[in-house]
ZAMARGU-4260 file (C-alpha; in steps of 0.2 Angstrom, whole numbers, plus 5000, padded with zeros to 4 digits):
<rodrens>
0) 5000/4999/5000 | 5004/5018/4996 | 5005/5032/5007 | 4991/5047/5001 | 4991/5065/5006
5) 4973/5067/5016 | 4971/5083/5004 | 4970/5070/4990 | 4955/5061/4996 | 4938/5068/4989
10) 4923/5065/4998 | 4914/5065/4983 | 4921/5049/4977 | 4920/5041/4995 | 4938/5031/4991
15) 4942/5014/5000 | 4956/5017/5012 | 4965/5009/5026 | 4963/5016/5044 | 4975/5012/5058
20) 4962/5006/5073 | 4967/4995/5087 | 4985/4991/5082 | 4977/4984/5065 | 4976/4991/5045
25) 4957/4989/5043 | 4949/4992/5026 | 4936/5007/5027 | 4928/5021/5018 | 4932/5039/5018
30) 4920/5051/5020 | 4928/5070/5026 | 4940/5080/5035 | 4938/5094/5046 | 4943/5112/5042
35) 4961/5109/5050 | 4964/5092/5041 | 4968/5085/5059 | 4952/5072/5058 | 4943/5064/5045
40) 4927/5054/5045 | 4928/5039/5039 | 4919/5021/5044 | 4926/5004/5045 | 4920/4991/5034
45) 4907/4980/5044 | 4908/4991/5058 | 4889/5001/5063 | 4895/5019/5064 | 4905/5032/5056
50) 4921/5038/5067 | 4934/5050/5068 | 4952/5046/5066 | 4967/5057/5065 | 4973/5058/5047
55) 4989/5052/5050 | 4979/5036/5053 | 4975/5033/5034 | 4984/5027/5021 | 4979/5023/5004
60) 4971/5008/4998 | 4976/5000/4981 | 4959/4993/4973 | 4952/4990/4957 | 4949/5001/4942
65) 4934/4999/4933 | 4941/4990/4920 | 4949/4978/4933 | 4931/4975/4940 | 4924/4972/4926
70) 4937/4959/4920 | 4935/4953/4938 | 4918/4951/4940 | 4915/4947/4921 | 4928/4931/4924
75) 4918/4924/4938 | 4904/4918/4925 | 4918/4907/4915 | 4922/4894/4926 | 4917/4875/4926
80) 4898/4878/4924 | 4900/4885/4906 | 4908/4868/4899 | 4892/4861/4904 | 4880/4874/4895
85) 4879/4866/4878 | 4873/4849/4885 | 4859/4860/4892 | 4855/4866/4877 | 4852/4847/4870
90) 4839/4844/4884 | 4830/4859/4881 | 4833/4864/4861 | 4842/4878/4853 | 4830/4892/4853
95) 4820/4891/4869 | 4836/4888/4880 | 4844/4905/4874 | 4827/4911/4880 | 4828/4902/4896
100) 4847/4908/4899 | 4844/4926/4897 | 4828/4923/4908 | 4839/4916/4922 | 4853/4929/4919
105) 4841/4942/4923 | 4837/4935/4938 | 4855/4932/4943 | 4859/4951/4940 | 4842/4956/4948
110) 4849/4945/4964 | 4870/4954/4961 | 4859/4972/4961 | 4851/4968/4976 | 4864/4961/4987
115) 4875/4976/4980 | 4864/4987/4987 | 4862/4980/5003 | 4880/4979/5004 | 4880/4998/5001
120) 4866/5002/5013 | 4877/4992/5028 | 4893/4996/5024 | 4899/4978/5023 | 4909/4966/5014
125) 4902/4951/5018 | 4883/4944/5014 | 4882/4936/5032 | 4886/4953/5041 | 4873/4963/5032
130) 4860/4948/5038 | 4865/4952/5055 | 4863/4969/5056 | 4844/4967/5045 | 4839/4953/5057
135) 4846/4959/5073 | 4832/4971/5078 | 4820/4958/5075 | 4829/4943/5083 | 4846/4941/5087
140) 4842/4922/5084 | 4834/4925/5068 | 4850/4935/5062 | 4864/4920/5068 | 4853/4908/5058
145) 4853/4919/5044 | 4872/4923/5045 | 4879/4904/5047 | 4864/4897/5035 | 4873/4909/5023
150) 4890/4907/5028 | 4887/4887/5027 | 4881/4890/5006 | 4896/4899/5003 | 4907/4886/5010
155) 4899/4873/5002 | 4900/4881/4986 | 4915/4888/4987 | 4922/4871/4991 | 4912/4863/4974
160) 4918/4876/4963 | 4937/4873/4969 | 4933/4855/4967 | 4928/4856/4950 | 4942/4867/4945
165) 4956/4856/4951 | 4948/4842/4942 | 4947/4851/4926 | 4965/4855/4928 | 4970/4838/4933
170) 4958/4829/4919 | 4964/4839/4904 | 4981/4838/4912 | 4984/4822/4910 | 4978/4821/4894
175) 4994/4832/4888 | 5007/4823/4900 | 5004/4807/4909 | 5019/4803/4913 | 5018/4809/4931
180) 5000/4812/4935 | 5001/4820/4952 | 5010/4833/4946 | 4994/4842/4940 | 4987/4840/4957
185) 5003/4847/4967 | 5005/4860/4955 | 4989/4868/4955 | 4986/4867/4973 | 5002/4876/4975
190) 4998/4891/4960 | 4980/4894/4967 | 4988/4896/4983 | 5000/4908/4978 | 4986/4915/4967
195) 4975/4919/4981 | 4988/4929/4992 | 4990/4942/4976 | 4980/4959/4978 | 4964/4958/4969
200) 4968/4974/4958 | 4982/4963/4950 | 4971/4947/4948 | 4963/4961/4933 | 4977/4954/4923
205) 4974/4937/4926 | 4955/4939/4923 | 4958/4947/4905 | 4968/4934/4901 | 4954/4922/4905
210) 4939/4931/4895 | 4954/4931/4881 | 4958/4910/4882 | 4937/4907/4882 | 4935/4919/4867
215) 4950/4907/4859 | 4939/4892/4864 | 4924/4899/4854 | 4935/4905/4840 | 4941/4887/4839
220) 4925/4879/4839 | 4919/4892/4826 | 4932/4886/4814 | 4930/4868/4818 | 4913/4870/4813
225) 4919/4878/4797 | 4929/4864/4793 | 4915/4850/4796 | 4896/4848/4793 | 4884/4853/4806
230) 4878/4839/4816 | 4861/4830/4808 | 4854/4829/4825 | 4854/4846/4831 | 4836/4850/4840
235) 4830/4870/4835 | 4813/4873/4844 | 4806/4861/4853 | 4790/4866/4867 | 4788/4851/4872
240) 4805/4851/4882 | 4799/4854/4898 | 4812/4844/4908 | 4825/4850/4897 | 4820/4869/4904
245) 4824/4866/4921 | 4841/4859/4917 | 4845/4875/4905 | 4841/4885/4923 | 4849/4875/4933
250) 4865/4872/4924 | 4865/4893/4921 | 4863/4894/4940 | 4878/4884/4943 | 4887/4892/4931
255) 4884/4909/4938 | 4885/4906/4955 | 4891/4921/4961 | 4878/4933/4970 | 4885/4928/4988
260) 4902/4936/4980 | 4897/4954/4977 | 4902/4961/4994 | 4918/4956/4992 | 4921/4961/4974
265) 4912/4978/4980 | 4925/4980/4992 | 4941/4978/4981 | 4933/4994/4970 | 4944/5010/4972
270) 4929/5020/4973 | 4913/5015/4983 | 4901/5020/4970 | 4885/5011/4969 | 4880/5017/4954
275) 4897/5013/4944 | 4898/4997/4951 | 4879/4993/4945 | 4884/4997/4930 | 4899/4988/4928
280) 4891/4973/4934 | 4876/4976/4920 | 4890/4975/4907 | 4898/4960/4916 | 4880/4951/4913
285) 4879/4954/4893 | 4895/4948/4890 | 4892/4931/4901 | 4877/4930/4888 | 4884/4934/4874
290) 4899/4921/4876 | 4885/4908/4884 | 4875/4909/4868 | 4888/4912/4857 | 4900/4894/4864
295) 4882/4886/4866 | 4877/4887/4849 | 4892/4883/4841 | 4895/4867/4853 | 4879/4861/4850
300) 4882/4862/4828 | 4898/4855/4832 | 4892/4839/4840 | 4873/4839/4843 | 4865/4826/4854
305) 4884/4818/4856 | 4887/4833/4867 | 4893/4826/4884 | 4887/4835/4900 | 4907/4842/4901
310) 4908/4847/4883 | 4928/4844/4885 | 4923/4826/4886 | 4917/4827/4868 | 4935/4831/4861
315) 4948/4816/4857 | 4964/4816/4851 | 4977/4829/4853 | 4976/4839/4839 | 4979/4858/4838
320) 4961/4861/4841 | 4959/4850/4856 | 4976/4855/4862 | 4972/4874/4863 | 4954/4869/4871
325) 4962/4860/4884 | 4974/4874/4890 | 4962/4887/4888 | 4952/4878/4901 | 4967/4875/4911
330) 4970/4893/4912 | 4952/4899/4916 | 4950/4885/4930 | 4967/4892/4938 | 4964/4911/4936
335) 4948/4911/4941 | 4951/4901/4958 | 4958/4915/4967 | 4942/4927/4963 | 4930/4913/4968
340) 4939/4910/4984 | 4940/4929/4987 | 4922/4929/5000 | 4928/4913/5011 | 4946/4922/5012
345) 4937/4935/5017 | 4926/4928/5031 | 4944/4918/5038 | 4952/4936/5037 | 4937/4944/5047
350) 4937/4931/5061 | 4957/4931/5062 | 4956/4950/5064 | 4944/4949/5075 | 4951/4937/5085
355) 4968/4946/5088 | 4960/4963/5091 | 4952/4957/5106 | 4970/4946/5109 | 4978/4964/5107
360) 4992/4955/5096 | 5002/4964/5083 | 4998/4965/5066 | 5011/4955/5058 | 5005/4941/5067
365) 4988/4944/5061 | 4993/4944/5044 | 5005/4927/5045 | 4990/4917/5051 | 4980/4925/5038
370) 4990/4920/5023 | 4994/4903/5031 | 4974/4900/5034 | 4970/4904/5014 | 4985/4895/5007
375) 4978/4881/5018 | 4960/4881/5014 | 4962/4884/4996 | 4973/4868/4995 | 4960/4858/5005
380) 4946/4855/4990 | 4963/4849/4979 | 4964/4837/4992 | 4946/4832/4989 | 4948/4832/4972
385) 4962/4819/4974 | 4952/4807/4985 | 4938/4807/4974 | 4949/4802/4958 | 4957/4790/4968
390) 4941/4780/4973 | 4938/4780/4953 | 4922/4791/4957 | 4914/4805/4946 | 4900/4814/4954
395) 4890/4820/4941 | 4875/4827/4950 | 4888/4839/4960 | 4887/4854/4950 | 4868/4852/4949
400) 4864/4850/4967 | 4874/4866/4970 | 4866/4877/4956 | 4848/4872/4964 | 4855/4875/4982
405) 4860/4892/4974 | 4845/4895/4965 | 4834/4892/4981 | 4844/4902/4993 | 4852/4916/4984
410) 4840/4920/4969 | 4823/4918/4979 | 4828/4921/4996 | 4842/4933/4994 | 4831/4942/4980
415) 4817/4944/4993 | 4827/4950/5011 | 4838/4962/5002 | 4823/4969/4992 | 4819/4987/4999
420) 4800/4986/4991 | 4785/4988/5002 | 4776/4974/5002 | 4760/4982/5002 | 4765/4992/4987
425) 4766/4986/4968 | 4784/4983/4966 | 4781/4974/4983 | 4769/4963/4976 | 4779/4959/4963
430) 4793/4954/4974 | 4782/4941/4981 | 4777/4935/4965 | 4793/4933/4960 | 4796/4922/4976
435) 4783/4911/4971 | 4788/4907/4955 | 4806/4906/4958 | 4801/4894/4972 | 4793/4884/4960
440) 4807/4885/4949 | 4818/4878/4963 | 4807/4863/4964 | 4806/4859/4945 | 4825/4861/4943
445) 4827/4846/4959 | 4815/4835/4951 | 4822/4838/4933 | 4842/4837/4934 | 4851/4822/4934
450) 4857/4813/4951 | 4867/4798/4947 | 4884/4797/4950 | 4894/4786/4941
</rodrens>
């Protein structure tokens, strides 16, 4: 972090800063300074009220620029889930699937929008902390249940995502070099651990690479389609594939399992501007929709009904097309992992900081413990993935469970809770209608998506 003169902070920009508080440098928001420029009013994230601190207790926070935020947020959509979407298009037929992809992404955006405004309203970097504040006045027990239920969902979803990333890196890696298979588990765990220690604004570079290599996969698919004929068994429009429609929704929800990450990504911005963040999120969702639709159409036209639940399994051999796609998929999973892990890491850091604040320990020990825990927690899913592979199991249902869970909890419950609409007004009644509809869709997805283990 770099020092910055207090006169350079513009209160209108609401810049993120670091504040020295109880022997710790904590992140907060700069509000204003007094006329003598001796004290400044700031609010530490996850603290209930603004406080006044001496100006020499404030320093610059190196946050993400708008472009870096856009890259990071867009990157979150491009994980393991995208590789399963062509198969869902097979189940629901092409054009209806595109419509349901758009509708599902619209619900995802609405949830992200409401979570963003909730994080802004309560000045938190964690959805669980926001729920604690929201429900504390109603009932401390309800607040505690909501916080820990959300935390459990976040941790489960994060671990499942990381297991999926490590598995993709391993399965694609051994297709390229299988003389020492364990090398792929070890190297991916080490690299993910190191990436998790990087400042988030620097991850904007790796996120831009992820978007680039995803586009390369799409281009390669298009080139292969140009070299071959369109598959003969492509279904363009079928209005009777109701089960397939639910699979499309569940697949997109799994691929866009990012709602709970919004507060953590928001806190990485240089300027805490909710309107600016919202616009960048909207562009990210539009980018994701464009990539999803283009990728799914080209992949489905290539393979037709032979497309596998994981599109990478439909590729065979080691020609230039397959090698490029394998390497690109591995890079995507590697570079997305530290962003997926961010919310979980923030929670752990918050717990450690609070512990050491109470124990009055020094900041150096605090940061050493935080870094050690971050590396440990991001490596543990690699061990889980290794053990699953060692047992000869491939949990095909795991992503669908994740998608349905996120659909139920975040897209349904969080949409309702985070809405500030009066339930007696028209907008409030629409919120209730959306809640009922989404609960019905969740049940449909739970019943319709595959649950077999192979």
